Structures are given as C-alpha cells and as structure tokens.
N, CA and C atoms of all chains as a GROMACS GRO file, in nm:
protein
  414
    1MET      N    1  -1.204   2.063  -0.439
    1MET     CA    2  -1.189   2.034  -0.583
    1MET      C    3  -1.165   1.885  -0.605
    2GLU      N    4  -1.239   1.831  -0.700
    2GLU     CA    5  -1.226   1.689  -0.731
    2GLU      C    6  -1.131   1.671  -0.850
    3LYS      N    7  -1.043   1.574  -0.838
    3LYS     CA    8  -0.948   1.551  -0.947
    3LYS      C    9  -0.926   1.401  -0.963
    4THR      N   10  -0.913   1.358  -1.088
    4THR     CA   11  -0.900   1.216  -1.116
    4THR      C   12  -0.761   1.186  -1.172
    5TYR      N   13  -0.703   1.077  -1.122
    5TYR     CA   14  -0.568   1.038  -1.160
    5TYR      C   15  -0.568   0.896  -1.215
    6LYS      N   16  -0.477   0.871  -1.305
    6LYS     CA   17  -0.454   0.735  -1.356
    6LYS      C   18  -0.352   0.666  -1.266
    7VAL      N   19  -0.389   0.547  -1.217
    7VAL     CA   20  -0.299   0.471  -1.130
    7VAL      C   21  -0.294   0.326  -1.178
    8GLU      N   22  -0.175   0.280  -1.213
    8GLU     CA   23  -0.159   0.143  -1.260
    8GLU      C   24  -0.120   0.050  -1.144
    9GLY      N   25  -0.158  -0.076  -1.158
    9GLY     CA   26  -0.114  -0.177  -1.062
    9GLY      C   27  -0.219  -0.220  -0.961
   10MET      N   28  -0.334  -0.150  -0.960
   10MET     CA   29  -0.441  -0.188  -0.868
   10MET      C   30  -0.527  -0.294  -0.935
   11THR      N   31  -0.539  -0.410  -0.869
   11THR     CA   32  -0.617  -0.516  -0.934
   11THR      C   33  -0.731  -0.570  -0.848
   12CYS      N   34  -0.735  -0.535  -0.720
   12CYS     CA   35  -0.842  -0.589  -0.636
   12CYS      C   36  -0.879  -0.490  -0.526
   13GLY      N   37  -0.976  -0.530  -0.445
   13GLY     CA   38  -1.021  -0.442  -0.339
   13GLY      C   39  -0.914  -0.410  -0.236
   14GLY      N   40  -0.822  -0.504  -0.216
   14GLY     CA   41  -0.711  -0.479  -0.122
   14GLY      C   42  -0.621  -0.368  -0.173
   15CYS      N   43  -0.594  -0.370  -0.304
   15CYS     CA   44  -0.515  -0.263  -0.366
   15CYS      C   45  -0.586  -0.129  -0.350
   16ALA      N   46  -0.716  -0.129  -0.379
   16ALA     CA   47  -0.795  -0.006  -0.372
   16ALA      C   48  -0.788   0.053  -0.231
   17GLN      N   49  -0.803  -0.036  -0.132
   17GLN     CA   50  -0.800   0.008   0.007
   17GLN      C   51  -0.662   0.064   0.043
   18SER      N   52  -0.559   0.000  -0.010
   18SER     CA   53  -0.422   0.043   0.017
   18SER      C   54  -0.397   0.184  -0.037
   19VAL      N   55  -0.441   0.207  -0.160
   19VAL     CA   56  -0.424   0.339  -0.222
   19VAL      C   57  -0.503   0.444  -0.144
   20GLU      N   58  -0.626   0.408  -0.108
   20GLU     CA   59  -0.712   0.502  -0.035
   20GLU      C   60  -0.647   0.539   0.099
   21LYS      N   61  -0.599   0.439   0.170
   21LYS     CA   62  -0.540   0.464   0.301
   21LYS      C   63  -0.412   0.548   0.289
   22ALA      N   64  -0.335   0.521   0.184
   22ALA     CA   65  -0.210   0.596   0.164
   22ALA      C   66  -0.239   0.744   0.139
   23ILE      N   67  -0.339   0.770   0.056
   23ILE     CA   68  -0.372   0.911   0.027
   23ILE      C   69  -0.428   0.980   0.152
   24LYS      N   70  -0.513   0.909   0.225
   24LYS     CA   71  -0.568   0.968   0.348
   24LYS      C   72  -0.461   0.983   0.456
   25GLY      N   73  -0.358   0.901   0.449
   25GLY     CA   74  -0.247   0.915   0.543
   25GLY      C   75  -0.175   1.047   0.523
   26ILE      N   76  -0.169   1.091   0.397
   26ILE     CA   77  -0.102   1.217   0.366
   26ILE      C   78  -0.199   1.334   0.378
   27ALA      N   79  -0.325   1.310   0.346
   27ALA     CA   80  -0.427   1.416   0.350
   27ALA      C   81  -0.552   1.361   0.420
   28PRO      N   82  -0.554   1.369   0.553
   28PRO     CA   83  -0.658   1.302   0.632
   28PRO      C   84  -0.801   1.345   0.598
   29THR      N   85  -0.819   1.466   0.546
   29THR     CA   86  -0.955   1.514   0.517
   29THR      C   87  -0.998   1.482   0.374
   30ALA      N   88  -0.912   1.418   0.298
   30ALA     CA   89  -0.944   1.390   0.157
   30ALA      C   90  -1.055   1.285   0.145
   31THR      N   91  -1.127   1.294   0.036
   31THR     CA   92  -1.220   1.188  -0.004
   31THR      C   93  -1.159   1.116  -0.123
   32VAL      N   94  -1.157   0.983  -0.118
   32VAL     CA   95  -1.090   0.905  -0.222
   32VAL      C   96  -1.186   0.801  -0.277
   33LYS      N   97  -1.200   0.799  -0.410
   33LYS     CA   98  -1.279   0.694  -0.475
   33LYS      C   99  -1.192   0.621  -0.576
   34VAL      N  100  -1.190   0.489  -0.568
   34VAL     CA  101  -1.108   0.410  -0.659
   34VAL      C  102  -1.197   0.339  -0.760
   35ASP      N  103  -1.164   0.355  -0.888
   35ASP     CA  104  -1.232   0.286  -0.997
   35ASP      C  105  -1.135   0.183  -1.054
   36LEU      N  106  -1.147   0.059  -1.004
   36LEU     CA  107  -1.052  -0.044  -1.044
   36LEU      C  108  -1.056  -0.073  -1.193
   37GLU      N  109  -1.179  -0.076  -1.247
   37GLU     CA  110  -1.196  -0.114  -1.387
   37GLU      C  111  -1.121  -0.017  -1.480
   38ASN      N  112  -1.133   0.112  -1.450
   38ASN     CA  113  -1.069   0.212  -1.534
   38ASN      C  114  -0.933   0.257  -1.482
   39LYS      N  115  -0.887   0.192  -1.373
   39LYS     CA  116  -0.757   0.225  -1.315
   39LYS      C  117  -0.745   0.374  -1.284
   40GLN      N  118  -0.851   0.426  -1.222
   40GLN     CA  119  -0.852   0.568  -1.189
   40GLN      C  120  -0.883   0.588  -1.041
   41VAL      N  121  -0.826   0.694  -0.987
   41VAL     CA  122  -0.852   0.732  -0.848
   41VAL      C  123  -0.900   0.876  -0.848
   42THR      N  124  -1.017   0.899  -0.788
   42THR     CA  125  -1.071   1.035  -0.781
   42THR      C  126  -1.055   1.086  -0.638
   43VAL      N  127  -0.990   1.201  -0.627
   43VAL     CA  128  -0.955   1.257  -0.496
   43VAL      C  129  -1.019   1.394  -0.481
   44THR      N  130  -1.086   1.416  -0.368
   44THR     CA  131  -1.140   1.548  -0.336
   44THR      C  132  -1.067   1.600  -0.213
   45GLY      N  133  -1.021   1.724  -0.220
   45GLY     CA  134  -0.962   1.785  -0.102
   45GLY      C  135  -0.811   1.784  -0.097
   46VAL      N  136  -0.746   1.749  -0.207
   46VAL     CA  137  -0.600   1.760  -0.214
   46VAL      C  138  -0.565   1.850  -0.332
   47GLU      N  139  -0.496   1.962  -0.303
   47GLU     CA  140  -0.467   2.059  -0.409
   47GLU      C  141  -0.342   2.021  -0.488
   48ASP      N  142  -0.249   1.952  -0.422
   48ASP     CA  143  -0.117   1.929  -0.481
   48ASP      C  144  -0.105   1.787  -0.539
   49ASP      N  145  -0.095   1.779  -0.671
   49ASP     CA  146  -0.081   1.648  -0.736
   49ASP      C  147   0.038   1.570  -0.682
   50ALA      N  148   0.144   1.641  -0.645
   50ALA     CA  149   0.265   1.573  -0.599
   50ALA      C  150   0.240   1.491  -0.473
   51LEU      N  151   0.148   1.538  -0.389
   51LEU     CA  152   0.114   1.464  -0.267
   51LEU      C  153   0.045   1.333  -0.303
   52VAL      N  154  -0.045   1.340  -0.399
   52VAL     CA  155  -0.114   1.218  -0.445
   52VAL      C  156  -0.012   1.122  -0.504
   53ALA      N  157   0.077   1.174  -0.586
   53ALA     CA  158   0.180   1.090  -0.648
   53ALA      C  159   0.265   1.020  -0.542
   54GLN      N  160   0.304   1.097  -0.441
   54GLN     CA  161   0.388   1.044  -0.333
   54GLN      C  162   0.316   0.932  -0.258
   55ALA      N  163   0.188   0.953  -0.229
   55ALA     CA  164   0.110   0.853  -0.156
   55ALA      C  165   0.094   0.726  -0.239
   56VAL      N  166   0.061   0.742  -0.366
   56VAL     CA  167   0.037   0.627  -0.454
   56VAL      C  168   0.166   0.546  -0.473
   57GLU      N  169   0.274   0.617  -0.501
   57GLU     CA  170   0.402   0.548  -0.523
   57GLU      C  171   0.450   0.482  -0.393
   58GLY      N  172   0.429   0.551  -0.282
   58GLY     CA  173   0.470   0.497  -0.152
   58GLY      C  174   0.396   0.369  -0.117
   59ALA      N  175   0.274   0.356  -0.169
   59ALA     CA  176   0.194   0.237  -0.144
   59ALA      C  177   0.226   0.125  -0.242
   60GLY      N  178   0.317   0.153  -0.336
   60GLY     CA  179   0.362   0.047  -0.426
   60GLY      C  180   0.288   0.040  -0.559
   61PHE      N  181   0.216   0.148  -0.592
   61PHE     CA  182   0.145   0.150  -0.721
   61PHE      C  183   0.204   0.259  -0.810
   62ASP      N  184   0.165   0.256  -0.937
   62ASP     CA  185   0.227   0.348  -1.034
   62ASP      C  186   0.136   0.467  -1.062
   63TYR      N  187   0.182   0.583  -1.021
   63TYR     CA  188   0.111   0.709  -1.047
   63TYR      C  189   0.140   0.753  -1.190
   64GLU      N  190   0.035   0.766  -1.270
   64GLU     CA  191   0.054   0.801  -1.411
   64GLU      C  192   0.014   0.946  -1.440
   65GLY      N  193  -0.039   1.016  -1.341
   65GLY     CA  194  -0.075   1.157  -1.361
   65GLY      C  195  -0.224   1.180  -1.371
   66PRO      N  196  -0.262   1.309  -1.373
   66PRO     CA  197  -0.404   1.345  -1.378
   66PRO      C  198  -0.466   1.304  -1.511
   67VAL      N  199  -0.594   1.272  -1.506
   67VAL     CA  200  -0.671   1.239  -1.626
   67VAL      C  201  -0.736   1.368  -1.675
   68SER      N  202  -0.725   1.396  -1.802
   68SER     CA  203  -0.789   1.516  -1.858
   68SER      C  204  -0.941   1.504  -1.845
   69PRO      N  205  -1.006   1.612  -1.805
   69PRO     CA  206  -1.152   1.607  -1.787
   69PRO      C  207  -1.223   1.591  -1.922
   70MET      N  208   1.827  -1.219   1.040
   70MET     CA  209   1.726  -1.307   1.100
   70MET      C  210   1.596  -1.302   1.019
   71GLU      N  211   1.544  -1.421   0.996
   71GLU     CA  212   1.420  -1.428   0.919
   71GLU      C  213   1.302  -1.442   1.015
   72LYS      N  214   1.197  -1.368   0.987
   72LYS     CA  215   1.080  -1.372   1.075
   72LYS      C  216   0.953  -1.364   0.990
   73THR      N  217   0.851  -1.440   1.031
   73THR     CA  218   0.728  -1.446   0.954
   73THR      C  219   0.613  -1.384   1.032
   74TYR      N  220   0.534  -1.305   0.960
   74TYR     CA  221   0.422  -1.233   1.022
   74TYR      C  222   0.291  -1.268   0.951
   75LYS      N  223   0.184  -1.264   1.027
   75LYS     CA  224   0.051  -1.280   0.970
   75LYS      C  225  -0.001  -1.142   0.928
   76VAL      N  226  -0.043  -1.132   0.802
   76VAL     CA  227  -0.096  -1.005   0.750
   76VAL      C  228  -0.227  -1.032   0.678
   77GLU      N  229  -0.334  -0.969   0.724
   77GLU     CA  230  -0.464  -0.987   0.661
   77GLU      C  231  -0.491  -0.878   0.558
   78GLY      N  232  -0.570  -0.910   0.458
   78GLY     CA  233  -0.615  -0.810   0.362
   78GLY      C  234  -0.546  -0.816   0.227
   79MET      N  235  -0.441  -0.899   0.217
   79MET     CA  236  -0.371  -0.913   0.088
   79MET      C  237  -0.442  -1.019   0.005
   80THR      N  238  -0.486  -0.982  -0.115
   80THR     CA  239  -0.559  -1.080  -0.194
   80THR      C  240  -0.502  -1.102  -0.333
   81CYS      N  241  -0.409  -1.018  -0.375
   81CYS     CA  242  -0.355  -1.036  -0.511
   81CYS      C  243  -0.211  -0.990  -0.518
   82GLY      N  244  -0.152  -1.003  -0.635
   82GLY     CA  245  -0.013  -0.963  -0.653
   82GLY      C  246   0.012  -0.815  -0.629
   83GLY      N  247  -0.090  -0.732  -0.657
   83GLY     CA  248  -0.076  -0.589  -0.631
   83GLY      C  249  -0.063  -0.561  -0.483
   84CYS      N  250  -0.144  -0.632  -0.404
   84CYS     CA  251  -0.135  -0.620  -0.258
   84CYS      C  252   0.002  -0.663  -0.209
   85ALA      N  253   0.048  -0.776  -0.261
   85ALA     CA  254   0.178  -0.830  -0.220
   85ALA      C  255   0.288  -0.730  -0.248
   86GLN      N  256   0.283  -0.672  -0.367
   86GLN     CA  257   0.384  -0.574  -0.407
   86GLN      C  258   0.378  -0.451  -0.316
   87SER      N  259   0.257  -0.411  -0.281
   87SER     CA  260   0.239  -0.294  -0.196
   87SER      C  261   0.301  -0.317  -0.058
   88VAL      N  262   0.275  -0.434   0.000
   88VAL     CA  263   0.331  -0.466   0.132
   88VAL      C  264   0.484  -0.473   0.124
   89GLU      N  265   0.533  -0.537   0.018
   89GLU     CA  266   0.678  -0.549   0.002
   89GLU      C  267   0.743  -0.411  -0.009
   90LYS      N  268   0.684  -0.325  -0.090
   90LYS     CA  269   0.742  -0.191  -0.109
   90LYS      C  270   0.736  -0.110   0.020
   91ALA      N  271   0.628  -0.125   0.096
   91ALA     CA  272   0.614  -0.050   0.221
   91ALA      C  273   0.722  -0.092   0.321
   92ILE      N  274   0.746  -0.223   0.331
   92ILE     CA  275   0.848  -0.270   0.426
   92ILE      C  276   0.986  -0.225   0.381
   93LYS      N  277   1.012  -0.234   0.252
   93LYS     CA  278   1.143  -0.191   0.201
   93LYS      C  279   1.160  -0.039   0.210
   94GLY      N  280   1.047   0.033   0.211
   94GLY     CA  281   1.055   0.178   0.229
   94GLY      C  282   1.107   0.213   0.367
   95ILE      N  283   1.072   0.130   0.465
   95ILE     CA  284   1.115   0.154   0.603
   95ILE      C  285   1.251   0.088   0.629
   96ALA      N  286   1.274  -0.025   0.564
   96ALA     CA  287   1.401  -0.099   0.583
   96ALA      C  288   1.455  -0.138   0.446
   97PRO      N  289   1.531  -0.047   0.381
   97PRO     CA  290   1.572  -0.068   0.242
   97PRO      C  291   1.651  -0.195   0.217
   98THR      N  292   1.720  -0.247   0.318
   98THR     CA  293   1.803  -0.365   0.296
   98THR      C  294   1.729  -0.496   0.326
   99ALA      N  295   1.602  -0.485   0.365
   99ALA     CA  296   1.525  -0.604   0.400
   99ALA      C  297   1.495  -0.690   0.277
  100THR      N  298   1.480  -0.818   0.302
  100THR     CA  299   1.427  -0.909   0.201
  100THR      C  300   1.284  -0.945   0.245
  101VAL      N  301   1.191  -0.940   0.151
  101VAL     CA  302   1.050  -0.961   0.184
  101VAL      C  303   0.991  -1.066   0.091
  102LYS      N  304   0.928  -1.168   0.152
  102LYS     CA  305   0.858  -1.267   0.071
  102LYS      C  306   0.712  -1.273   0.116
  103VAL      N  307   0.620  -1.263   0.021
  103VAL     CA  308   0.478  -1.265   0.056
  103VAL      C  309   0.417  -1.397   0.013
  104ASP      N  310   0.347  -1.461   0.107
  104ASP     CA  311   0.274  -1.585   0.080
  104ASP      C  312   0.125  -1.552   0.087
  105LEU      N  313   0.068  -1.523  -0.030
  105LEU     CA  314  -0.072  -1.478  -0.034
  105LEU      C  315  -0.167  -1.584   0.021
  106GLU      N  316  -0.140  -1.710  -0.015
  106GLU     CA  317  -0.231  -1.818   0.022
  106GLU      C  318  -0.244  -1.831   0.173
  107ASN      N  319  -0.130  -1.821   0.242
  107ASN     CA  320  -0.130  -1.836   0.388
  107ASN      C  321  -0.136  -1.702   0.461
  108LYS      N  322  -0.148  -1.593   0.383
  108LYS     CA  323  -0.155  -1.459   0.442
  108LYS      C  324  -0.037  -1.431   0.534
  109GLN      N  325   0.081  -1.466   0.486
  109GLN     CA  326   0.201  -1.448   0.565
  109GLN      C  327   0.306  -1.368   0.488
  110VAL      N  328   0.383  -1.292   0.563
  110VAL     CA  329   0.493  -1.216   0.505
  110VAL      C  330   0.619  -1.253   0.582
  111THR      N  331   0.721  -1.298   0.507
  111THR     CA  332   0.848  -1.334   0.569
  111THR      C  333   0.950  -1.225   0.540
  112VAL      N  334   1.010  -1.173   0.647
  112VAL     CA  335   1.100  -1.060   0.636
  112VAL      C  336   1.237  -1.098   0.692
  113THR      N  337   1.340  -1.069   0.614
  113THR     CA  338   1.477  -1.090   0.661
  113THR      C  339   1.544  -0.954   0.672
  114GLY      N  340   1.608  -0.928   0.785
  114GLY     CA  341   1.686  -0.806   0.798
  114GLY      C  342   1.619  -0.692   0.872
  115VAL      N  343   1.506  -0.720   0.937
  115VAL     CA  344   1.442  -0.619   1.022
  115VAL      C  345   1.430  -0.678   1.163
  116GLU      N  346   1.493  -0.610   1.260
  116GLU     CA  347   1.494  -0.664   1.397
  116GLU      C  348   1.367  -0.629   1.474
  117ASP      N  349   1.310  -0.514   1.440
  117ASP     CA  350   1.202  -0.459   1.522
  117ASP      C  351   1.064  -0.487   1.457
  118ASP      N  352   0.986  -0.571   1.525
  118ASP     CA  353   0.853  -0.602   1.474
  118ASP      C  354   0.768  -0.477   1.452
  119ALA      N  355   0.788  -0.377   1.538
  119ALA     CA  356   0.706  -0.256   1.529
  119ALA      C  357   0.724  -0.185   1.394
  120LEU      N  358   0.844  -0.195   1.338
  120LEU     CA  359   0.868  -0.133   1.207
  120LEU      C  360   0.788  -0.204   1.099
  121VAL      N  361   0.785  -0.337   1.109
  121VAL     CA  362   0.707  -0.415   1.012
  121VAL      C  363   0.559  -0.381   1.026
  122ALA      N  364   0.513  -0.374   1.151
  122ALA     CA  365   0.373  -0.340   1.177
  122ALA      C  366   0.338  -0.204   1.117
  123GLN      N  367   0.427  -0.108   1.139
  123GLN     CA  368   0.404   0.028   1.089
  123GLN      C  369   0.396   0.031   0.937
  124ALA      N  370   0.485  -0.042   0.871
  124ALA     CA  371   0.486  -0.046   0.725
  124ALA      C  372   0.359  -0.112   0.671
  125VAL      N  373   0.322  -0.224   0.731
  125VAL     CA  374   0.206  -0.300   0.684
  125VAL      C  375   0.077  -0.218   0.703
  126GLU      N  376   0.061  -0.161   0.821
  126GLU     CA  377  -0.059  -0.082   0.850
  126GLU      C  378  -0.062   0.044   0.762
  127GLY      N  379   0.055   0.104   0.743
  127GLY     CA  380   0.063   0.223   0.660
  127GLY      C  381   0.024   0.197   0.516
  128ALA      N  382   0.044   0.073   0.472
  128ALA     CA  383   0.009   0.036   0.335
  128ALA      C  384  -0.137  -0.006   0.325
  129GLY      N  385  -0.208  -0.006   0.438
  129GLY     CA  386  -0.352  -0.033   0.434
  129GLY      C  387  -0.390  -0.178   0.461
  130PHE      N  388  -0.296  -0.257   0.515
  130PHE     CA  389  -0.326  -0.396   0.546
  130PHE      C  390  -0.322  -0.417   0.697
  131ASP      N  391  -0.369  -0.533   0.741
  131ASP     CA  392  -0.381  -0.556   0.885
  131ASP      C  393  -0.267  -0.645   0.935
  132TYR      N  394  -0.184  -0.586   1.018
  132TYR     CA  395  -0.074  -0.658   1.082
  132TYR      C  396  -0.128  -0.736   1.200
  133GLU      N  397  -0.110  -0.868   1.198
  133GLU     CA  398  -0.166  -0.953   1.304
  133GLU      C  399  -0.058  -1.005   1.398
  134GLY      N  400   0.068  -0.976   1.369
  134GLY     CA  401   0.175  -1.018   1.459
  134GLY      C  402   0.257  -1.133   1.404
  135PRO      N  403   0.366  -1.166   1.474
  135PRO     CA  404   0.455  -1.273   1.431
  135PRO      C  405   0.386  -1.410   1.438
  136VAL      N  406   0.425  -1.496   1.348
  136VAL     CA  407   0.376  -1.634   1.348
  136VAL      C  408   0.474  -1.719   1.429
  137SER      N  409   0.422  -1.799   1.518
  137SER     CA  410   0.510  -1.886   1.597
  137SER      C  411   0.578  -1.987   1.506
  138PRO      N  412   0.709  -2.008   1.527
  138PRO     CA  413   0.782  -2.100   1.440
  138PRO      C  414   0.736  -2.245   1.462
   0.00000   0.00000   0.00000
C-alpha cells in the first residue's frame, strides 16, 4: 500500500536522502519517494504511520501526518 | 573533550539539523556544531567515535572519520 505524508524541514537532496534512509532503516523493504517541492514523502510497504513518524522525527525532520488522497 | 569529524553529504541547514539531532539522540548531553562549508561536525561530550559514526550514518550522511587537529 502506498501512502503519502507531509514532512517539513527537507530542503535539499541531502535531506531527502536522510529521510529515505531513516525510513528504510526502520522498514528495510519499504519504497520511499521524496517530493521536495511539495514537502511530501510517499512510502510503499509500511502499514503503520507511527513507524514513519518515528523515522522522520528521528532524522530531524517534522512529521506532519498523512496527506488526504 | 571537543572533537571534529569530516562528514560528507550535508548541503543545507536541514542536513545540519538532521546530523545534530541524530548525534544528540545517541548522546543527549553532547554539544554539536556543524560547519557546512568545510563539511565538518564538531562534537563535545562524546568519547567514542563509533557512536558519532553510527549517528551520522544512521541519519543518511557519510562519516569520514576524525579530522587531525
């Protein structure tokens, strides 16, 4: 299942890579796509939003919650 | 004790914040200063380089080791 989250604080490719690595650190099989312009992260393969939140916050960015489809 | 490390992959303030938060996550009492221009991170209050390496790599950046004084 693919789900998109709002994440504040990412401003460059280094930030994007950091968020991606943090999420994959918690869920190694996940697919992560970062949209810097829209401050969104799309994750496939993680069922629990709390895990995404934990990874994002742990990497130093602000997890704002899922984006309504 | 203050120690400076070379860290690659940090390009903006978001990256700097991410590295700082990761190191403080592992060592809450540490002081962390990021020098983006010189790609260096100065840490006070962490004795074990391996902890800094773990935090930096966990945040998605490349730990290159201590900088010679």
